[in-house]
Phi, psi and omega in degrees: 000138182279145169288158181307319183288345182268354179289145176289156175294156179291325179238133175225136351292159184288091179252174181296324181205152175295344176301336182280350181292147181243134179126188178268144176273141176226157173247121177266118173270107189278162168293162185308126175057038180246010185299310182289323178296320177296318177301316178298319178298321181291324176301314180295334180263001180055050178250130182292135178212166173226119179234088180297129180226158179219153181280136175235134178251131177220165178260136178220114181053045176080359181246150175278131179238124176261129179231139175269114185240149176302138178295320177243094182306130177091001183231143174219136181260130177226160186228129180178194180256186182298321179296321180289327174298317178294322176299318179300318180295331180290346181290341182062028178246002185250127177277326185200145173251133180253120179284137180265110182287316182249089185302314182299319181297313180297314180300317178301317179293319181290325178298327177294315178297317180301315181298317179296318179294318179293333178283350176079018179280163182274097176274137177230147175302147184218151177299135180289135181250139178260333180229163178145173182280120177277135182224165178231140174283132188259347179203169179088187184293343180260012182309136178081357174293141179237139179190190179260131180272132173230151180242135172247178179297327186267332189200170170257132183235146174256122183267121177260120187253148170245091188306320184300326181267343188066038182231160181207164174221156181229157180225141179288137179224156173273141181301327180283359180258003183234156174227151179285137175272119180284137178283136177284138180279000000 
């Protein structure tokens, strides 16, 4: 298990936003439990990546153990050219590369995750939803995030989806901080 200081950064190189990355986006489906090791390999090769991660607390032998884990197990998003794609494949940590057909759509979805992570909110993996009421956060550090609202007994959560992966994460929101997005006719 890595010490907190040994974890790779969520974004490499550490820029203001992944919007600043140049090149084509790809999704690396990693071999089992290789997300962070691949991120370290990409740092050494100076290849831009986004690895959304969240803290998980569990009990081990009576002690609380905090671990920084990938939000979407088995996936890392990277941006680069053909040479960098080939360098990534040389790491022997990738099971499959997923080509991104709609670059803009993926970047928009990733920017929402980036904004939530930068706001310091507690993102948790969530079941992917195909239908539901789309809403937008209207104020606060999560302003302009869009997602599907779900209610649990304890809270209202905004589900941020990455359609291409069929994966999602959710963040707790106050009902008075969101508005329904009207569908265009």
